[in-house]
N, C-alpha and C positions, 0 to 999 in steps of 0.2 A: 675374716677381713677386719682391718682396723676401722674404728668408728669414723675417722676423718677421711676415708677413701670411699669413692663411689665407682661402680662399674660403668665404664665409658665405651665399651665394645672393643673387640680386638681389631685394631688398625695399626698401620705404621705411623705411630706418633713420634717419629724421629725428627727432631727439629733443633735448631733451624737447619734447613737443607741449603747447602751452598748452591749457587747458580753458576752455570757456565753455558756457553754455546758450544755444542759439539759440531765439528766441521769435517767435511770430506768432499771430494769431487764426485759428482754423479753425472754420468754420461757427458763428461767434458765441461761441466760447469760447477761452480762452487755451490755447496748446499750447507746451510746452517740450521740448527734447531736448538731451542732452549732445553736445558737438561738439568735435572736435580738428582738423577739416579746415577751417581758416579762415586768412586771411592779410591783411596790409596790401598793398594794390596801389598806393596813391599817398598822398603826404603833402600834396599841394596840387593839387586838393582832396583832402580826407581820404576815401579810398575803401578798402573792405574786400571780400574775397570769402569766400563760404561754399560748401562742397561737401556735398551731401546725396544719399543714395540716393534714386532716383526713386520708390520704393515708399512713402516715408514721408508721412504725412498733412500734415506741416508744409509740404511743397512747395506744396500747394494754397493754404494760408493766405498764404504769401509772394507767390504770383502774384496772388491775388485782391485782397489789400490793398496790393500793391506796396510792402511794407515788412517789415522784420524787426528784431529786437533781438539784441544780444550782451550777455550778462550774465555777469560774471566772479565766480565764487564763491571763498570761502576754505575752510579745512579744517573749519570748523563746519558746512559744508553737504555733507560727504562722503556722508551717508546719502541726502540728496536727489539727489546726483549719481548714486548707484546706482539709485534709483527712477526718476530722469529718463532714465537710459540704457535702462530697460526699458519705459517708458510709451508714449512717442509719442502720448499722448492716448488710448490704447486700454485700458490696464490700470487706471490710476487717474485720478480726476478732477483734472486739473492745476489747476483753479480752487480746490480745497481744499488742494492740495499746497504752495502758496506764497502769500505776501502779494504782491499785485500793485500796480503803479501804471502809469499811462499818461502818456506825455510830452506834449510840445507838439502832436504830430500826432494824438493820440487814437486811433491805429489799432494801435499796437504795445504789447502787454503786456510789462512788464518786472518783474523780481524785486526786491522791496524789500530782501531779505536780502543781495543781492550788493553788493559794495563799489563796483563800476563797471558802468555800463550804457551801451550805445551804441544810439541810435535811428537806424535807417538807412532811406533810401528806396531802392527797387529801381531800379537803372539799366539792368541788362541780365541776361539769362539765357542760358546756353549749356548744351547737352546734350553729355555725353561718356560713352560706354559706358553704364553703368547709373546714372550720376549726373547731377545738375543742378549747375551752377556759377552761383550768384547773386552778382552784383556790386552793391554798395550804397554810396551816398554817406552818410557819417555826418552826419546833420542836427543831432543834439543828443547831448551826452555828459553823463552825470550821475554823481556820486560821493557816497558817504556823507561827511558833514562830518568825521567822525573820521579819514578817510583822505586828506584834502586838505592839502597843504603848498604854499605859493606858487602857489595856483590850479591845481595839478596833482595827480593821484593820486600818493601817496607809496608806492613799491613795498614798503617794509618794513611799512607799515600795511595795504596791500591784501592782501599774502600770497597772490599768485596761485598756482594749482595747475597741475601738469603731469601727463601720463599717459604711461607707457611702454607703447605698444600691444602690444608683443610678449610681455609677461607680465601686463598688466592692472593694474599697480601705480601708485598715485597718489604724486606727489612734490610737495614745496613748495620754493621757492627758498631758497638758502643765503645766504651773506654777499656783500657788495659787494667786488669785486676791484680796482676802480679807477674812474676817471671820464674820460670822453672828453677834456675839455680837458687833463688831466694827460698823457694819452697823446699828444695832439697836440703839446704842448710838448716832451715827451721825444723824439719822432721828427721834430719840425720840419715837421709836415704839418697843414694847415688844411683840413678837409673841408666845413664849412658856413659 
């Protein structure tokens, strides 16, 4: 081992972890939960995965409705993030907790206050240890008009949040460091 490295124990030190609210209808009412365990699985078709502890109510809603939403908050929603991480539909009434809208498929509640919302159909479920892995195809994407530039969400306007799980602190993104086409030109590599 290098002299400048120390053993810090084997943990998931993947950071920063992007934050979202996962959403689904559970027994006829909207249910939201703060989530950091999600990922892009494919860009064509657009597919995402979500990992949830099996004991959570929202699992039943995703399975029953065969759909879920991903809702990306900004720093104005920090208080709701804290409440959402505690609730799982058990402590507070999620229907009064947020302003809702339903997309094209009418099955998935989404948060109006979030800058970007993804409406996903459930493609596959896998069980692992104490968790469920839900794989979903993005059927529709929605964004607040104030956050859209050239028909895409503008990262500076969206101001997505991240969480460092090992100390529980929220972070937001900083400045842009470069752009892929510039890097491709500099190194003479074409990726896409």
